[in-house]
N, C-alpha and C positions, 0 to 999 in steps of 0.2 A: 180057661187060662185067664189070668189077670193082665190087662194090657194098659199101658200108659201112653197117651198121645200128647204130642207137643208140636207147636208150630211157631215159626218166626215170619214176620213180614206181612204180606198184603192180605186183603180180604179173600182173594182167590185161594190162597193157602188155607185160610180158615174154612172156606166152603169145602175144600177137598178133605180136610181132616174131619169135618163133620160127617161127610159121606163115608169115610173109612170107619168112623165110630158106628154108624148104622150097620155097615156090613159085618163088623166084628160082633156086634150084639146079635144080629140075626143068625149068626153061626153059633151062638150060644156062649160067647165069651163076655167077660166083665171089663168095663172101662173103669180104671181107678184114678183117683185124684193125685196120687203121689208115686214117684218112681220107686221109692223104697218098698212099696208093697206090690210091685209089678214083676211079672216073669218075662214080659216082652215089652219093648217100647218102639214106637214109630215117631220119627222126627221129620217134619216137613220143613226143609231148610230154605234159606234165602241167600241171594248173592248180590242184591241191588247195590250195596255199598261194601267197602272193606269191613266196616263195623258189623254189618249183617252177616257176612261170611264168618267173622270171628265169633259172633254170638252163636251161630249154628254149631261151630266146632265145640264151643264151651258147653252148650246144652248137652251134646252127645257125651262129652267127658264127665259132666256132672251126673248124668243118668247112669253111666258106668260105675262111678264112685258110689252111687246109691245101691249098687248090687244087682242091677239088671244085667243078665248074662246074654240076652238076645236083643240087640239094638238094630233097627232097620232105618237108616237115613234115606230120605227121598227129597225131591224138590230141586230148586235151581242150583244151589251150591253143590249138591251131590252130583247133579248132571254135569256141571263144569269141572269138578274135581273128584271123579269117582275113585281114583286110586288113593287119594289123600283121605277120603271118607272111609274107605275100606280098611285103612291102616289104623283108624282110631280104635280105642279099646272096646272090646265086646261087640263090635259091629259084625253081625251075622252075614249080611249081604247088603248091597246098595241097590236102590231102585231108581232109575233115571226117569225123567219126566214123561218120556214116551211110553213108559210101562206103568206109570203111576196109577192109572185107572183100574188096573188089574192087580194092584199090590196085594190086597186082602185075599182074594181067591188063590193067588199064586203062593203066598206065604202059607196058607192053610191047606194047600194042595186040593182045592175044590174047584170044580168048573163054575164059571161065572153064572150060568143059567140056573144053578141050584139055589141062588139067593132069593129068599122071600123077604124083601127089604121092608123094615119097619117104617112107619111114618117118621118124618123128621120132627120127633116130639120135642117139646120145650123142657124136658128134663135135660139140663145142659150137660155138656162134656164136663166131668168132674175136674176140679182144679182151677186152672187159669182161664178157662174158656166158658165162663158162665154168661152166655149170650142169650138174649131173648129173640133177637132178629135172626131170621133164617137166611144164610148166604147161599144163593143159588148160582152155580157155575153155568153160564150160558155160552161161553166162548173161551178159547185158549189160543196162545201163540200170537204173533204179531208180524206183519209184513213191512212195518215202518223200519227205517234205518237210522234212527236218531243216534248220533255219534257217541253219546255218553252211555247208552243203554246196553247192558249185558243180558237183560231179560229176553230180548229177541233171540239171542244165541242159545240161551238155556231152554226156552220154551218152543222154539221152532216157528214154523209158518202158522198163520192164522187159520183157525178152523172153528166153525160154528156148530153148536149142538142143535139137532133138529127141534123145531117148535114143539112137536108132540112130547118130546122128552122133557123139555123145560116145563111145559104145562103140567106134566105128570109129577115132576118134582115139587112144583109149587102147590099142587093139590095135596100132595103128601105132607108138605110142611103145614098147610092149613088144617089138615086132619089131625096133626099133632099139636094144634092150638097155637101156631105161630100167629102173632099179631102184625108182624111186619116182614116183608120180603125184600131182600137186597139183591139186585142183579149184579153179578161180578164177571170179570174177564180180564185178560191181559190188555186187550184192545176192544173194549166193550162196543164201541161205536161201529166196529166192522162186522158185527153180527149180521148174518144173512147174505153177505156179499157173494158167496158161492152159489146161492140159488136166487140171485137177483131180488133180494129183499133188503130192507133197511131196518135198523133198530126200532124205528117208529112202528113198523109192522108187528114186531115182537111185543112192544108195550101195549099196542091196541088189542092184540090177541089176548094178552094176560088180563087186561081190564075187562074184556068182553067175555072170556071163557072161564074165569075163576072168580071166587068171592073174596079176593084179597081186599083187606081194609086199608093197609098202608103199603105202598110200593115205592121203593127208593132205588135210584141208580147210582152205582159207584162211578169211578173216574171216567170221564168222557173227553176224548181229544177234541179240541175246538174245531178242527177242520172236518170232522164228521157230521157237524150240525149246521142247520140253517135256522133262520128266524122262525120259519113255520113249525119247526120241531117243538118249540115251546108252547104251541097251542094245545099240545097234549095235556098240559097242566090245567086245562078247563075241568078235567076230572080231578076232584079234590082228593082222590085216593093216592095220587102221585104226590110225594112229599116235596115241598118247595125248597130243595137243596140241590145245588149243582157243584160237583167238584171238577173244575176245568184246569188242568195243568198248564201253566204258562211257561215255566222253566227259566225264562229271561224276559226282561222288559226292554231289551236292546235288539233292534232288528239285525244288526251285524252279528251279534252272538247267536240269535235264532238261526241265522243262515249257516253259521259254522256247526250248529247242532243238527242241521238238516231237519228242522221243525217245519211243518207245512202250514205255517201261520205267520202273521206279522202282527205287530202291536196294533195297527189300525183295524185289521180284521177281528182281532181278539176284542178290541174295544167295542166294535159294532155288535159283536155277538153278545157281550155282556149287557149292552144297552137294550138289545132286543129281549133278552131274558128278563131284565128288570121291568120292562114295559108290560110284558105278558104274564109274569108270575109275581103277584103282589108279595112284598116282603121276602123275596127269595134270598136265601143265604148262598153266597158263592165263595167257595174255598179253592185253594190252588196248591201247586207245588212250584218251588223255586230252587234253582241251583246257584249257589254262591261260589265265585272263583273258578268258573269254567276256563279251560285253557286259553291263554292270551287275552282274557278279559281285562281291559284297561280300566283305569279309575273313571274315565268318562263313561264307558259302557256300564259300569256298575251304577253310576249316578243316574243314568237313563233308566235302569231297572228300578232303582229306588223311587224315582219320580213316578214311574208307571204304576208301581205297586201302591204308592200313596194315592194316585188318581183312581185306581180300581176299587179301593176300599173293600178289600177282601174281609170276610167274616172269620177267616182262619186259614191255616195252611201249614204245609211242611216245608221248611227251609233246610236244604241239604248242602253241606260243604261238598264241593266237587270231589268225587272219589274215583280215581283212575281204575278202570276195570280192564284186565287183559283181554285182548281180542276186539276191543272197540276202537273206532276211528279216533276218538278224542284222546285215547291213551298214547297215540303216536304223534299228536300235535305238538308243535313247538310252543314255547311260552307258558309252560306249566306255572300256575300261580302258587306262590309260597303258601304253605299250610297256615301260617299265622295270619296272612292276609285273607285267605278263605274264611277262617274262623271269625275275624273281625267283621267282614261283610255279612256273614251269616247272622251274627248278633244284631247288626243294624237292621237287616231285613226282618228279623223276628220281632224286633221292637216296633217296627212300622205296622206289621200285621196285627200285633197285639193291641196296638192303639185303635186301629180301625175296627177290630173285633169288639173292643170295649164300647166303642161308639154305637155299634149295631145293637149290642145287648141293652144299652141304655134306653134305646127307643121302645123296648118292650116292657119296661117297668110299669106295672099296673095293668098290663094286658093279660088276656086269658088265652092259654094254649093247651093242646092235648099232649100228654107225656106218656111214653111207653117206659115203664120202670124196668131197669136192667140190673140193678143191684139192690139188695135188701140187707141191712144189718140191724141187729137189736140195738136200740138207742138208750133208753132209760125207762123210768116208770111212765113216761108220756107216750111211749110207743116205739115205732120202727123208723129208722132213717132210710129214705128211698133216694135213689139217683137214677136218672134216665134221660131220654132224648125227646125233645119236642119235634113237631113236624119239620121245622126249619133248622134242626140240628143244634139247638141250644141245649147245653148240658144243664139239667135242672135237678135240684135237691129239695126234698120236703120231708115232713114227719107225718107218718100215718099211724092209726091206732092198731093196724094189723099189717102183716107182711103182704105186699101187693106185687110181688115179682111177676113179670109178664102180664100185668094188667095195664090198661090205658085209662088215665084219669084226666079230667079237666082241672087245670090249676090256674091260680092267679099269681103272676110273677111279682115278687115283692122288692128284691134288691139284687145287686151284683155281688157275688162272693168269689173274688178271684176270677177264674175262668168259668165259673158256674153261675147259676142264678138260683136264689132261694125263692121258694114258692109255697103257697098253701093250697091244699087240695080242696076243691069246691064241692 
């Protein structure tokens, strides 16, 4: 059977869809690049914002219009709105998050233990998911109660995957020629809390027990870390990039969000990271226009974002999500005000990101090539990521997808940097 896979949202969704691809392939089915050539489709949906939920519905409708008669939505939006998902055209069944890990064997009427799972090879999922990095799910769910977040409702309580399972997945990815491993989870920093371990124990075990060449961590809540955590980066296989969600630079807004951090503790954490990890790239998430956010609170956030000099980040206009504490708060900020504040914050982060890139002109970095397109008679156009998460482009004489090259950075090109391969 020809199966089309699609996903919206976070890296965890990407990790899950890659695992489904392995399972379908191991059962003898073909993963195809386009919905119009598929007999079945699986869509891993998202609900983090109203736009993500809308995108999830649109993808399902578009797949139905392409002629796929069996569509199986799963993921966060499907979990929160199962009846609405089931009512969409050509939806065969819905699979909520708590049953997602068994989606493939259940759909194929096969027992889980029959799977002889292939390595996570770097023959990418056809279509939109041409990734070189292997996203490894190590944790799911979240016990935090941030008032804006619907993911906690959709994903449930925090649960860690056993160390042995994570190591096995990483070794499988390496056997499939993965050059970089990315650890993912809803609340990655909570890994191991059920068995009295910490994320640092997982990282140390991976570095000790596998031959990983590049290891990257996805989003980390600042309260899960201390200054000593950054000493792990003495091992150069850990990529010097940290994504630390701030959400607001105003202590009063952070309190309404029920975030377990303050601007001062966040500042100290960033200073520690920059002291112990040379040239570390720190990215973040910010919410613009949280309920009752005053102009003064917004300016506090803007000042703090300017102070932190983030290398990049996602700025979200606050999106009210049913069932969350923030949706019931008084003082909802007008959409046009949210949009204006969003734009100002994006401009601030874009400026600090440009300043960071400027420092690397003339320097040499290693780049893992993630996309390859035929250029002209001179060769192939390559794009990929440096260790510190700079987006880099270069021209090569041959396609070097999933290869790591040393390059010299030449100039800034918008949000990317042009380079020459050494």
